[in-house]
N, C-alpha and C positions, 0 to 999 in steps of 0.2 A: 640213332637209327630216327629217323626223319616219322614223323606222327602220320598213320593213316588218314586215309581222307573218305570222306562218305563215299558211299558205292551207289547212290540212289539217280545220279547226276553221272554226266561223263561231259568230253570237252566241247560235244557239239550243242549240249543244252545249254552250259554255260556260255559259248562266245553266241551265240542267239540272240541269250538274257543280255551280255555285252551290247549288241547294234541296238536292242530296243532300248538299253538304258539313256534317259535325258541327264546322266551326272553323270561325268568325267571319271572324278573318282571311284568312282563304282564298278564304273567300263572295266579299268583299269583294275582291281580288284579280281572282275569275272574274267579280265583274259588270262591276268595269272595264276590264277586257280585251273583255267582251261588247259594252260600248258604243261600244271604238272598232271591230269588226269591225262596227256599225251605221251607223259613219260620225260617231259622236262626236268630238271634236277632243282630244288629251290633256288641254288642260286640263280637260276637262268629266269626264274619265274620271278624273282627279286629286281634282277635286271628289266625284263618285263612291267612290270609292275613300277617301276622308279623308286622304290626302298630296298629298307637291307634284310638279310637274312629272318630277324628275330619278328619284323613286321609280316613276313610273309608266315611265320608257324602263327603268329597270332590269329589272323585271315583264319589258317586253315583251323585253329580252335574253334572263332566262333561258328567257321562254316558247319562245323560238325553239331557243336551245341544248338544248332537252328533247327537241326534233324531231332535231335533229344527233345528237344522244347515243343517242337511241333506231334511228337510222339507220345508225348505226356498230356497235350491238350485234347487229341483226340479219348487218350483214355484205354 
């Protein structure tokens, strides 16, 4: 079963962030995650990002962890 992805973002927000990004690797990660929000499979997201399924899983874990870290910092 795939890991759930955080719910405080959506595909359009991540796509917009990818367009603003000045870093190609970051833009690829954001577009791959946006595809997941749009209902793409993790396999399709891996193809979009040019990586393996394990890398997409790692991206989801880090993306989700960033939310937890932000909430902990707010107290």
